[in-house]
C-alpha positions in Angstrom: -143.7 28.7 113.3 -140.3 28.1 111.8 -141.4 24.9 110.2 -144.6 26.6 108.9 -142.7 29.4 107.1 -140.4 26.8 105.5 -143.4 25.1 103.8 -144.9 26.0 100.4 -148.6 25.4 99.9 -150.6 25.2 96.6 -151.8 28.7 95.4 -155.3 29.7 96.2 -156.8 31.0 92.9 -160.0 33.0 92.5 -162.8 31.4 90.5 -164.4 34.9 90.3 -162.0 37.5 91.5 -163.4 39.3 94.6 -166.4 37.0 94.8 -165.6 33.3 94.9 -162.4 31.4 95.6 -161.5 27.7 96.0 -163.2 26.3 99.1 -166.7 25.5 100.2 -169.4 28.3 100.3 -173.1 28.4 101.2 -175.6 30.2 98.9 -178.8 30.8 100.8 -182.1 32.5 100.0 -185.8 32.0 100.4 -187.5 29.5 98.1 -188.3 30.6 94.5 -186.3 33.8 94.8 -184.1 33.0 91.8 -181.2 31.0 93.3 -181.2 28.4 90.6 -181.3 31.0 87.8 -178.2 32.6 89.4 -176.5 29.1 89.7 -177.0 28.6 86.0 -175.7 32.1 85.3 -172.7 31.5 87.5 -171.9 28.1 85.9 -172.2 29.5 82.4 -169.8 32.4 83.1 -167.1 30.1 84.7 -167.4 27.6 81.9 -167.0 30.3 79.3 -164.5 32.4 81.2 -166.5 35.6 80.5 -166.6 38.2 83.3 -169.5 38.2 85.7 -170.6 41.8 85.7 -167.3 43.7 86.4 -165.6 40.7 88.1 -162.9 38.7 86.2 -163.6 35.0 85.9 -161.0 32.2 85.7 -162.3 29.7 83.1 -162.7 26.0 84.0 -165.1 23.1 83.8 -168.3 23.3 85.9 -170.4 20.5 87.4 -173.9 21.6 88.4 -175.8 19.1 90.5 -179.4 20.4 89.9 -181.0 17.9 92.2 -184.4 19.6 92.4 -184.8 19.9 88.6 -185.2 17.6 85.6 -183.4 17.8 82.3 -186.4 19.3 80.5 -186.6 22.2 82.9 -182.9 22.7 82.7 -183.0 22.8 78.9 -185.8 25.4 78.9 -184.1 27.6 81.6 -180.7 27.6 79.7 -182.4 28.4 76.4 -184.2 31.3 77.9 -181.0 32.6 79.5 -178.4 32.0 76.9 -180.0 30.7 73.7 -179.1 27.4 72.0 -175.3 27.9 71.7 -173.9 25.1 73.8 -171.0 25.3 76.2 -168.9 22.1 76.4 -167.5 22.8 79.9 -170.8 23.0 81.7 -172.1 19.7 83.0 -175.3 18.8 84.7 -176.7 16.0 86.9 -180.1 15.7 88.4 -179.3 12.8 90.8 -176.4 12.2 93.1 -175.6 10.2 96.2 -175.7 11.7 99.7 -172.6 12.6 101.6 -173.1 9.5 103.7 -173.5 7.3 100.7 -170.5 8.3 98.6 -171.1 11.7 97.0 -167.4 12.7 97.4 -166.4 9.5 95.5 -168.7 10.5 92.6 -167.1 13.9 92.6 -163.6 12.4 92.6 -164.5 10.3 89.6 -165.8 13.4 87.7 -162.5 15.2 88.4 -160.6 12.2 87.0 -162.3 12.8 83.6 -162.3 16.6 84.0 -159.1 17.7 85.8 -159.7 21.4 84.9 -162.8 21.6 87.0 -163.0 24.8 88.9 -166.6 24.9 90.3 -169.1 22.4 91.6 -172.6 23.6 92.5 -174.7 21.5 94.8 -178.4 22.5 94.5 -179.5 21.8 97.2 -177.8 20.8 100.5 -181.0 19.0 101.6 -180.7 16.6 98.8 -177.2 15.4 99.8 -177.5 15.5 103.6 -177.8 12.2 105.4 -181.4 11.2 105.4 -183.1 10.8 108.8 -184.0 13.2 111.6 -184.9 16.6 110.4 -183.7 18.2 113.7 -180.1 18.7 112.7 -177.5 19.4 115.4 -174.6 21.8 115.2 -172.2 18.8 115.0 -174.1 17.2 112.1 -174.3 20.5 110.2 -170.6 21.1 110.8 -169.8 17.5 109.6 -171.8 17.9 106.4 -170.0 21.0 105.3 -166.7 19.8 106.5 -166.9 16.7 104.3 -167.4 19.0 101.3 -164.7 21.4 102.4 -162.1 18.6 102.7 -162.9 17.7 99.1 -162.6 21.2 97.8 -159.4 21.9 99.7 -157.8 18.6 98.5 -158.7 19.3 94.9 -158.4 23.1 94.8 -161.9 23.7 93.5 -164.8 25.8 94.6 -168.0 24.1 95.9 -171.1 26.3 96.1 -173.9 24.7 98.2 -177.4 26.1 97.7 -179.5 26.2 100.9 -182.6 28.0 102.2 -183.1 30.8 104.7 -185.6 30.6 107.5 -188.7 32.8 107.7 -187.7 34.4 111.0 -186.0 37.8 110.5 -182.7 38.5 112.2 -180.5 41.6 112.6 -177.6 39.7 111.0 -178.7 38.3 107.6 -176.4 35.3 108.0 -178.3 34.2 111.1 -181.2 33.5 108.8 -179.5 30.5 107.2 -181.7 27.5 108.0 -180.1 25.1 110.4 -177.5 25.7 113.1 -174.4 27.9 113.0 -172.4 24.8 112.3 -173.1 25.3 108.5 -171.5 28.8 108.3 -168.9 27.9 110.9 -167.5 25.1 108.7 -167.8 26.9 105.4 -165.2 29.2 103.8 -167.9 31.8 103.1 -171.5 32.5 102.3 -173.8 34.4 100.0 -177.3 35.6 101.1 -179.8 36.6 98.5 -182.7 38.6 99.9 -185.7 40.7 98.7 -187.7 43.0 100.9 -190.9 41.7 99.2 -191.2 38.7 97.0 -192.6 40.8 94.1 -189.7 43.3 94.2 -187.6 43.3 91.0 -184.4 43.9 93.0 -182.5 42.0 95.6 -179.5 42.4 97.8 -176.7 39.8 97.8 -174.4 39.9 100.9 -171.1 38.1 100.8 -168.7 37.1 103.5 -165.6 34.9 103.2 -162.2 34.0 104.6 -160.4 35.0 101.4 -162.2 38.1 100.3 -163.6 41.3 101.8 -167.3 41.5 102.9 -169.6 42.9 100.3 -173.2 43.9 99.6 -174.4 44.0 96.0 -177.7 45.3 94.7 -179.1 43.1 91.9 -182.0 43.4 89.4 -183.7 40.4 87.8 -184.1 40.7 84.1 -187.6 39.2 83.6 -187.2 38.3 79.9 -183.7 36.7 80.0 -184.0 35.5 83.6 -180.5 36.7 84.6 -179.4 38.8 87.5 -177.8 42.1 86.6 -175.6 44.2 88.9 -177.0 47.7 89.6 -174.7 48.8 92.5 -171.8 47.5 94.6 -171.7 49.0 98.1 -167.9 49.4 97.9 -165.2 48.7 95.3 -163.0 45.6 95.6 -159.7 46.5 97.3 -157.0 44.7 95.4 -154.1 43.5 97.5 -150.8 45.4 96.9 -148.2 43.2 95.3 -144.9 43.2 97.2 -142.0 45.0 95.3 -139.8 41.9 95.3 -142.6 39.9 93.5 -142.6 42.5 90.8 -138.8 42.2 90.4 -139.0 38.4 90.2 -141.8 38.7 87.6 -139.6 41.0 85.6 -136.7 38.6 85.9 -139.0 35.8 84.6 -140.4 37.8 81.7 -137.9 36.4 79.2 -137.8 32.9 80.8 -140.0 29.9 80.9 -138.2 28.2 83.8 -135.4 28.9 86.3 -134.0 26.6 89.0 -131.4 27.6 91.6 -130.8 28.7 95.2 -132.1 31.9 96.9 -128.5 33.2 96.9 -128.1 32.7 93.2 -131.4 34.5 92.5 -130.2 37.4 94.7 -127.0 37.6 92.6 -129.1 37.8 89.4 -131.6 40.3 90.8 -129.4 42.2 93.3 -132.0 44.9 94.0 -134.4 42.4 95.7 -132.9 43.7 99.0 -133.2 40.8 101.4 -131.1 37.9 102.7 -131.4 34.4 101.2 -133.4 32.8 104.0 -135.8 35.7 104.1 -136.3 35.5 100.3 -137.2 31.8 100.6 -139.8 32.4 103.2 -141.2 35.4 101.4 -141.6 33.2 98.3 -143.3 30.5 100.4 -145.8 33.0 101.7 -146.5 34.7 98.4 -147.1 31.6 96.2 -150.6 32.7 95.3 -149.6 36.2 94.2 -146.9 34.8 92.0 -149.3 32.4 90.4 -152.5 34.5 90.1 -151.0 37.8 89.1 -148.1 36.6 86.9 -148.7 33.0 86.0 -145.5 31.9 87.8 -145.5 28.5 89.6 -143.1 28.3 92.5 -141.9 24.9 93.5 -139.9 25.2 96.7 -137.5 23.2 98.9 -136.0 20.9 96.3 -133.0 19.2 98.0 -129.9 17.9 96.3 -126.8 16.5 98.1 -125.3 19.8 98.9 -127.9 22.6 98.5 -131.6 23.4 98.6 -133.1 24.9 95.4 -136.4 26.0 94.1 -137.9 26.4 90.6 -139.8 29.2 89.1 -142.0 28.0 86.2 -144.0 30.1 83.8 -147.1 28.3 82.9 -150.5 29.7 81.9 -153.9 28.2 82.3 -156.2 26.9 85.0 -154.2 23.7 85.3 -151.0 25.4 86.2 -151.6 25.0 89.9 -151.4 21.2 89.5 -147.6 21.5 89.4 -147.6 23.1 92.8 -147.0 20.7 95.7 -146.6 21.2 99.4 -143.0 20.8 100.6 -141.9 20.7 104.2 -138.5 21.5 105.6 
């Protein structure tokens, strides 16, 4: 535990605040319910950085693997939804390798050319699963999602994997995800899109995840524009309270682009922080994401010189700022 608190990890940034964070998520729904329309809508908002409904979006490049479509259908869908004004940061592919045949290598290559990538959509899981026996086991389902999760964690991106629900009803909507519990068990979260009847104009979207509160949204499908509109959120997003010492450090950095020193030196400059040097260092390690996401301050910890251990506070805006953040052990 001591070693753990003396480590600084890369910040986890929201792609869509309150809805989607870096990591690997499932997006499940019955066939032809409007999942691909929502994937296009999601990709467009992230690529442009425009809010999705009332939820702030962090702009970045998007790769949409539309593996059940062709480019003509994609063109028509996007024109119907958004008109002909193009978005440079939204990329499409209609073919990809399977997970067993090198999909992650293809994604790594894409990130080399587009290091600001924030979201990768895989539509659908069935297209990238290892071909073979259709009776998937828990271990195989877990392994498929884990392979994508390792990639998303290593590269600090969100991967959204489109999948189907089964016909059999369940008291817990997430038990309706087709396959074994290994899929949800390995994922960082999941979205379930459901209608009471296929002809209903409205649907519910339930969301669970490790990094956000559980939610249920009521959506309406705009028939002419083919976009989903939010009509009701079951409960408001509860924003985490920022610790007072973070606010004081943000104030200290308001007139600076960079500062390097020891915890004791920072306490001398900001005396009302109100904690000892070793406590401050550990608090900074724990609150890396709050510093970065709320104030655009990158914390680079545990920099050793011959006679002291320093850290750097760096003000840097933009989706690439987290690239400067590296994990440091004691």
